C-alpha positions in Angstrom: 67.4 67.5 104.8 70.7 69.2 105.0 73.1 66.6 106.5 75.3 69.3 108.3 72.5 70.3 110.4 71.5 66.7 111.2 75.0 65.5 112.0 77.3 68.6 113.0 79.7 66.7 115.1 80.8 64.3 112.4 80.7 67.2 109.7 82.6 69.4 111.9 85.4 66.9 112.2 85.6 66.4 108.6 85.7 70.1 107.8 88.5 70.7 110.6 90.4 67.7 108.9 90.2 69.2 105.7 91.4 72.8 106.8 94.2 71.2 108.6 95.2 69.2 105.7 95.2 72.3 103.4 97.4 74.3 106.0 100.0 71.4 106.2 100.2 70.9 102.5 101.0 74.7 102.0 103.5 74.4 104.9 105.2 71.4 103.2 105.2 73.3 99.9 106.8 76.3 101.4 109.5 74.3 103.3 110.2 72.2 100.2 110.8 75.5 98.3 112.9 77.2 100.8 115.2 74.7 102.6 116.2 71.1 103.4 113.1 69.0 103.0 114.3 67.0 105.9 113.9 69.8 108.5 112.0 69.6 111.7 109.4 71.9 110.3 108.7 69.4 107.5 108.5 66.5 109.9 106.0 68.3 111.9 103.9 69.1 108.9 103.9 65.3 107.9 102.9 64.1 111.3 100.1 66.9 111.5 98.9 65.6 108.1 98.7 62.2 109.4 96.8 63.4 112.5 94.3 65.4 110.3 93.9 62.4 108.1 92.8 60.2 111.1 90.5 62.9 112.2 88.8 63.0 108.8 88.3 59.2 109.0 86.8 59.5 112.3 84.3 62.3 111.1 83.4 59.9 108.3 82.7 56.9 110.7 80.6 59.3 112.8 78.6 60.4 109.7 78.1 56.7 108.8 77.0 55.7 112.2 74.4 58.4 112.4 73.2 57.5 108.8 72.8 53.8 109.8 71.2 54.6 113.2 68.7 56.9 111.4 68.0 54.2 108.8 67.5 51.7 111.5 65.0 54.2 113.5 63.3 54.8 110.2 62.8 51.1 109.6 61.4 50.5 113.3 58.9 53.3 112.9 57.4 52.2 109.5 
């Protein structure tokens, strides 16, 4: 069974976090190459990265919870 069809909310959270981290990494690289690395844009990108990291962790916790619940239900039914 495809895990993305079974648990779309957890997988979507992980996917959005991955996309956000990719964007902020590119932003950090661009700011570092152009100007002062202590700029407001750099600070914003770092804070957004931390937020996306937490979003990814939350998505993983959702996937794990669904996995455990499914295992429990299968054990009860067997």
